[in-house]
C-alpha positions as CSV (number, residue, x, y, z in Angstrom):
1,X,74.7,103.8,120.0
2,X,78.5,105.0,120.7
3,X,80.9,103.2,118.9
4,X,83.2,104.1,121.6
5,X,81.0,101.9,124.2
6,X,82.6,99.0,122.2
7,X,84.9,98.9,124.9
8,X,82.8,99.6,127.8
9,X,81.3,95.9,129.3
10,X,82.1,92.4,130.0
11,X,81.0,89.2,128.9
12,X,82.2,85.4,129.0
13,X,82.4,83.0,126.2
14,X,81.9,79.6,125.9
15,X,82.0,77.3,123.2
16,X,80.0,74.2,124.3
17,X,80.2,70.8,122.7
18,X,77.5,70.5,120.3
19,X,79.0,73.4,118.3
20,X,76.5,75.9,119.1
21,X,78.0,79.0,121.4
22,X,76.8,79.9,124.7
23,X,77.0,83.3,125.5
24,X,77.1,83.2,129.3
25,X,75.5,86.4,131.0
26,X,76.3,89.2,129.8
27,X,75.3,92.4,128.0
28,X,76.6,92.7,124.4
29,X,74.3,92.7,121.3
30,X,75.9,91.8,117.6
31,X,72.9,92.5,116.3
32,X,72.4,95.9,117.6
33,X,75.4,96.7,117.3
34,X,74.0,99.9,117.9
35,X,71.0,99.8,119.7
36,X,69.5,96.1,120.8
37,X,70.5,92.9,122.1
38,X,70.4,89.5,121.1
39,X,71.8,86.5,121.9
40,X,73.4,84.4,118.8
41,X,73.4,80.8,118.7
42,X,74.6,78.9,116.1
43,X,72.1,76.4,114.7
44,X,73.3,72.9,113.1
45,X,71.9,74.1,109.3
46,X,74.9,76.9,109.5
47,X,72.2,79.6,110.0
48,X,72.2,82.0,112.9
49,X,69.6,82.0,115.2
50,X,69.1,85.4,116.6
51,X,67.1,85.2,120.3
52,X,66.6,87.8,122.5
53,X,69.0,88.1,124.8
54,X,71.0,90.8,126.4
55,X,74.3,90.4,124.3
56,X,76.2,93.7,123.7
57,X,78.8,93.4,120.9
58,X,79.8,96.9,121.8
59,X,80.6,96.5,125.4
60,X,83.1,93.9,124.5
61,X,85.6,96.3,125.3
62,X,84.8,97.2,128.6
63,X,85.7,93.8,130.5
64,X,88.6,91.3,131.1
65,X,88.9,87.7,130.5
66,X,91.8,85.8,129.9
67,X,91.9,83.6,126.4
68,X,93.8,79.9,126.7
69,X,93.7,77.3,124.1
70,X,93.4,73.7,125.2
71,X,94.5,70.8,123.9
72,X,91.5,69.3,122.5
73,X,91.2,72.5,120.2
74,X,88.3,74.0,121.9
75,X,89.0,77.8,124.3
76,X,88.6,78.0,127.4
77,X,87.6,81.4,128.4
78,X,88.2,81.6,132.3
79,X,88.0,84.9,134.0
80,X,90.7,86.8,133.8
81,X,92.2,90.3,133.4
82,X,92.0,90.9,129.7
83,X,89.9,93.2,127.9
84,X,89.1,93.0,124.4
85,X,88.9,96.5,124.3
86,X,91.5,97.3,126.4
87,X,93.6,95.1,124.1
88,X,96.1,98.1,123.5
89,X,95.8,99.5,127.3
90,X,97.4,96.3,128.8
91,X,99.7,94.3,128.1
92,X,100.0,90.0,127.9
93,X,102.9,88.3,126.1
94,X,101.7,85.8,123.3
95,X,103.8,82.5,123.0
96,X,102.7,80.3,120.2
97,X,104.2,77.0,121.3
98,X,105.0,73.4,119.5
99,X,101.8,72.0,119.2
100,X,100.2,75.0,117.8
101,X,98.8,76.9,121.1
102,X,98.8,79.9,122.6
103,X,100.2,80.8,126.1
104,X,99.2,84.3,127.1
105,X,101.0,85.0,130.1
106,X,100.3,88.5,132.0
107,X,101.4,91.6,130.3
108,X,100.1,95.5,130.7
109,X,99.0,96.0,126.9
110,X,95.6,97.5,125.7
111,X,94.4,97.3,122.6
112,X,91.3,99.3,123.2
113,X,93.0,102.3,124.2
114,X,93.7,102.6,120.4
115,X,91.0,104.7,121.0
116,X,91.9,107.1,123.6
117,X,95.5,107.6,122.9
118,X,97.2,109.4,120.3
119,X,100.1,108.6,117.9
120,X,101.3,109.7,114.6
121,X,102.3,106.9,112.1
122,X,105.0,107.2,109.7
123,X,106.4,104.6,107.7
124,X,110.3,103.9,107.5
125,X,111.9,103.4,104.9
126,X,112.2,99.9,105.6
127,X,108.5,99.2,105.3
128,X,108.1,99.1,109.0
129,X,105.8,101.4,110.9
130,X,107.2,103.8,113.6
131,X,104.6,105.0,115.9
132,X,106.0,108.4,117.5
133,X,104.1,110.5,120.0
134,X,101.8,112.7,118.4
135,X,98.2,113.9,118.1
136,X,96.3,111.4,115.8
137,X,94.5,108.9,117.5
138,X,92.9,105.6,115.9
139,X,90.0,105.4,117.9
140,X,89.8,109.1,118.1
141,X,88.9,108.9,114.3
142,X,85.6,109.2,116.2
143,X,86.4,112.0,118.7
144,X,88.3,114.4,117.2
145,X,89.0,115.8,113.6
146,X,91.3,116.1,111.2
147,X,91.6,117.2,107.7
148,X,92.9,114.1,104.9
149,X,94.6,115.3,101.9
150,X,96.7,112.6,99.4
151,X,99.5,114.2,98.4
152,X,101.0,113.8,95.1
153,X,103.7,110.8,96.1
154,X,101.1,108.7,97.2
155,X,101.5,109.2,100.8
156,X,98.7,111.1,103.0
157,X,99.2,114.1,105.3
158,X,96.8,114.5,108.2
159,X,96.9,117.5,109.5
160,X,94.1,119.0,112.1
161,X,91.2,120.0,110.6
162,X,87.7,119.9,111.2
163,X,86.7,116.5,109.9
164,X,85.9,113.9,112.3
165,X,85.5,110.1,110.8
166,X,83.6,109.1,113.9
167,X,81.2,111.5,113.2
168,X,81.0,110.6,109.4
169,X,76.8,109.7,111.4
170,X,76.8,113.5,112.6
171,X,78.7,115.9,110.9
172,X,78.6,117.1,107.5
173,X,81.0,117.4,104.8
174,X,81.0,118.0,101.1
175,X,84.0,116.0,99.3
176,X,85.6,117.1,96.3
177,X,88.1,115.2,94.1
178,X,90.3,117.5,92.3
179,X,92.2,116.7,88.8
180,X,95.2,115.0,90.1
181,X,94.1,112.0,91.9
182,X,93.8,113.8,95.1
183,X,91.0,114.4,97.6
184,X,90.5,117.1,99.1
185,X,88.1,117.1,102.2
186,X,87.0,120.7,102.6
187,X,84.7,122.3,105.2
188,X,81.1,121.3,104.3
189,X,77.6,120.2,104.7
190,X,77.6,116.4,104.1
191,X,76.9,113.4,106.1
192,X,78.0,109.8,105.5
193,X,75.0,108.6,107.1
194,X,72.8,110.4,105.0
195,X,74.4,109.5,101.8
196,X,70.8,109.2,100.8
197,X,70.8,113.1,99.0
198,X,71.6,114.0,95.6
199,X,74.0,113.9,93.0
200,X,75.1,116.4,91.3
201,X,76.4,116.8,87.5
202,X,79.4,117.9,88.2
203,X,80.3,114.7,89.9
204,X,80.5,116.1,93.6
205,X,78.2,115.0,96.0
206,X,76.0,117.8,97.9
207,X,74.1,116.3,100.9
208,X,71.6,118.5,102.4
209,X,70.8,118.6,105.7
210,X,67.9,115.6,106.3
211,X,66.9,113.1,109.4
212,X,68.7,110.0,108.3
213,X,71.4,108.6,110.6
214,X,74.1,106.2,109.3
215,X,74.3,104.6,113.0
216,X,70.5,103.7,112.1
217,X,71.2,101.6,109.1
218,X,70.6,98.8,112.1
219,X,67.4,99.7,113.0
220,X,65.4,101.6,110.5
221,X,64.9,100.2,106.2
222,X,66.0,102.3,104.0
223,X,64.8,100.6,100.7
224,X,67.0,102.5,97.9
225,X,69.9,105.0,99.0
226,X,72.2,105.8,96.2
227,X,75.0,108.1,96.5
228,X,77.5,107.7,93.0
229,X,80.6,109.8,92.3
230,X,82.3,108.9,89.1
231,X,84.6,111.0,87.4
232,X,85.9,109.9,84.0
233,X,89.8,111.4,83.2
234,X,91.1,108.4,80.4
235,X,91.1,105.1,79.8
236,X,93.8,104.5,82.3
237,X,93.2,107.4,84.6
238,X,91.0,107.4,87.9
239,X,87.4,107.4,88.6
240,X,85.4,107.1,91.7
241,X,82.2,105.7,92.6
242,X,80.3,105.1,95.7
243,X,76.9,103.6,95.8
244,X,74.7,102.8,99.3
245,X,72.3,100.7,98.5
246,X,68.9,98.7,99.5
247,X,68.9,97.3,103.3
248,X,71.1,98.1,105.3
249,X,73.4,97.8,102.1
250,X,76.5,100.1,101.9
251,X,78.8,100.1,99.0
252,X,81.9,102.0,98.6
253,X,83.5,101.8,95.8
254,X,87.2,103.2,94.9
255,X,88.8,102.4,91.6
256,X,92.0,104.0,90.3
257,X,93.2,103.2,86.7
258,X,97.3,104.0,86.6
259,X,98.2,101.7,83.2
260,X,97.0,98.4,81.7
261,X,99.7,96.9,83.5
262,X,100.4,98.8,86.6
263,X,97.8,99.1,89.5
264,X,94.3,100.2,90.4
265,X,92.1,99.7,93.5
266,X,89.0,98.7,94.1
267,X,87.0,99.1,97.4
268,X,84.0,97.9,98.2
269,X,82.4,98.6,101.7
270,X,78.8,96.4,102.1
271,X,76.8,95.9,105.1
272,X,74.0,93.5,103.2
273,X,70.8,92.1,104.5
274,X,73.0,89.9,107.1
275,X,75.4,92.6,107.7
276,X,78.0,91.6,105.1
277,X,80.8,93.9,105.4
278,X,82.4,93.7,101.9
279,X,85.7,95.4,101.8
280,X,87.7,94.5,98.1
281,X,91.4,95.9,96.8
282,X,92.5,94.8,94.0
283,X,95.9,95.6,92.3
284,X,97.0,94.7,88.4
285,X,100.6,95.2,88.3
286,X,100.9,92.7,85.2
287,X,98.8,90.2,83.2
288,X,101.1,87.8,84.2
289,X,102.0,88.5,88.0
290,X,99.3,89.0,90.5
291,X,96.5,90.2,91.6
292,X,94.8,90.8,95.0
293,X,91.1,90.6,96.1
294,X,89.8,90.9,99.5
295,X,86.4,90.5,101.3
296,X,85.7,91.1,104.8
297,X,82.2,89.7,105.4
298,X,80.1,88.4,108.5
299,X,78.2,85.4,107.0
300,X,75.4,83.6,108.1
301,X,77.1,82.5,111.1
302,X,78.8,86.0,111.8
303,X,81.7,84.7,110.6
304,X,84.4,86.7,109.5
305,X,86.3,86.4,106.4
306,X,89.0,88.2,104.7
307,X,89.4,86.4,101.2
308,X,92.4,87.2,99.1
309,X,93.8,85.0,96.2
310,X,96.8,84.6,94.9
311,X,97.8,82.1,92.0
312,X,101.0,80.7,91.7
313,X,101.2,77.0,91.1
314,X,98.3,74.8,90.0
315,X,98.8,73.1,93.9
316,X,98.4,75.4,96.0
317,X,96.5,79.2,96.4
318,X,97.8,81.5,98.7
319,X,97.4,85.1,99.2
320,X,99.0,88.4,100.8
321,X,96.9,91.4,100.6
322,X,98.1,94.7,101.4
323,X,95.3,97.1,102.3
324,X,96.9,100.6,102.9
325,X,96.8,104.5,102.4
326,X,99.1,104.0,100.0
327,X,102.1,103.6,102.1
328,X,101.2,105.1,105.2
329,X,98.7,103.4,107.8
330,X,99.8,100.0,105.6
331,X,97.4,97.3,106.8
332,X,98.4,93.6,105.9
333,X,96.0,91.1,105.2
334,X,97.4,87.8,104.3
335,X,95.3,84.1,103.5
336,X,96.8,80.9,102.8
337,X,95.0,78.1,101.5
338,X,96.4,74.9,101.0
339,X,93.8,72.4,99.2
340,X,94.3,68.5,99.5
341,X,91.6,66.0,98.9
342,X,91.6,66.0,102.8
343,X,91.3,69.3,104.1
344,X,90.9,72.8,103.4
345,X,92.1,75.6,105.7
346,X,92.6,79.2,105.6
347,X,94.5,81.7,107.4
348,X,94.2,85.2,107.2
349,X,96.7,87.7,108.5
350,X,95.3,91.4,109.5
351,X,98.7,94.0,110.2
352,X,99.8,97.1,110.6
353,X,103.2,96.2,108.9
354,X,104.9,94.3,111.8
355,X,103.4,96.5,114.3
356,X,99.8,95.9,115.6
357,X,99.9,92.2,113.6
358,X,95.9,91.3,113.6
359,X,95.7,87.3,112.9
360,X,92.3,85.8,111.7
361,X,92.6,82.7,110.9
362,X,89.8,80.3,109.3
363,X,90.2,76.7,109.4
364,X,87.9,74.3,108.0
365,X,89.0,70.6,107.4
366,X,86.1,68.7,105.5
367,X,86.6,65.2,105.9
368,X,84.0,62.0,105.5
369,X,83.7,62.1,109.6
370,X,83.6,65.9,110.2
371,X,83.6,69.3,109.5
372,X,84.8,72.4,111.8
373,X,85.5,75.3,111.5
374,X,87.8,77.7,113.7
375,X,88.7,81.1,113.8
376,X,91.3,83.1,115.2
377,X,91.8,86.9,115.8
378,X,95.0,88.1,117.0
379,X,97.4,90.6,117.3
380,X,100.1,88.4,116.5
381,X,103.0,87.7,119.3
382,X,101.4,90.7,121.0
383,X,98.0,90.0,121.8
384,X,96.8,86.8,120.1
385,X,93.0,86.4,120.4
386,X,91.3,83.2,119.9
387,X,87.8,82.2,119.1
388,X,87.1,78.9,117.8
389,X,83.6,77.4,116.6
390,X,84.2,73.4,116.3
391,X,81.1,71.7,114.1
392,X,80.6,68.1,113.9
393,X,78.5,66.8,111.1
394,X,78.8,63.2,111.5
395,X,79.0,60.6,114.4
396,X,82.8,58.8,113.7
397,X,80.9,55.9,112.6
398,X,78.4,57.0,110.6
399,X,80.9,58.8,108.4
400,X,83.1,56.0,108.8
401,X,80.4,53.9,106.8
402,X,79.3,56.5,104.7
403,X,83.3,57.0,103.6
404,X,84.2,53.1,102.9
405,X,80.8,53.2,100.9
């Protein structure tokens, strides 16, 4: 499988009336994210039936479609010139109209080229991101090599080096955690895909050559793989543990304790039996202030959920999540939840601080008459993508009768 090929082919997605998803002729495979092809349908009981098919999720990126949001909250995807993969190379102007509809005018930006071009990301004083020309390519995280060092001031310096994030499956490095909470990635012999291996006493991990490929976690059965790095400095300082477990389960946890009242971060990345991806970041700043928990998941209907909770009043819950390589490459996930007797809805905003803003929006209206879910994926105001699933469980009459009873 080639993660890069996520950008290569084309499909037309239609949402049918019975709340199922019909994937017209195409070549994408959500399930084989690496290797096979299936057609995903959403059945009545909120489960996912994966029938044999010809869809390849990775090839979502190579073709072009124009997404329009129609009046009845459905999504009509007409043939067009937009490529999810090229969201970076072409340009579109997204406008949000008064009635919560989205007008996508022609443009010239391609999101997919995040993988082909190179930029150096700097965060200026006003918490904005300046992308100057440079030689770092987020997409080339797979093709080029860099050495990541964490400097004392919680900034990240990405110097030219010999590590390729994309080759996490093919090459090997030895990761060492230094005393001052910095991470030094020296050249080595470790393969994150073969996380299986050896746990040494000095909290360092040496992964010797082997035959497991991280990309094969979709096709192979790995019963128990444990890779754990623990370093206890003091009850208030830092430690890191990495766990990779059981049938496609990938757990990556990093925790940093700075003081009982300050901040710490826990990151969890997992692909569970249903390809669940869990990414959790928690920050405690005071016992009375705020904390954030971020969850990213592909649930039974392959729903991608980022969950952040911040309690500020008894009448509402809303969340602001910040995922960052400490002030550099800042990523913002925002979730808002209004809980009333008649409805529940959630909106998630994923952003690289005002630039390349990505919006995931999930709305759930739970009333006696219906239940429906809408998912909005967007590069806010610059390129907005809407994927909506509607699920009606009760005929309006039956629901009304049940409600009146």
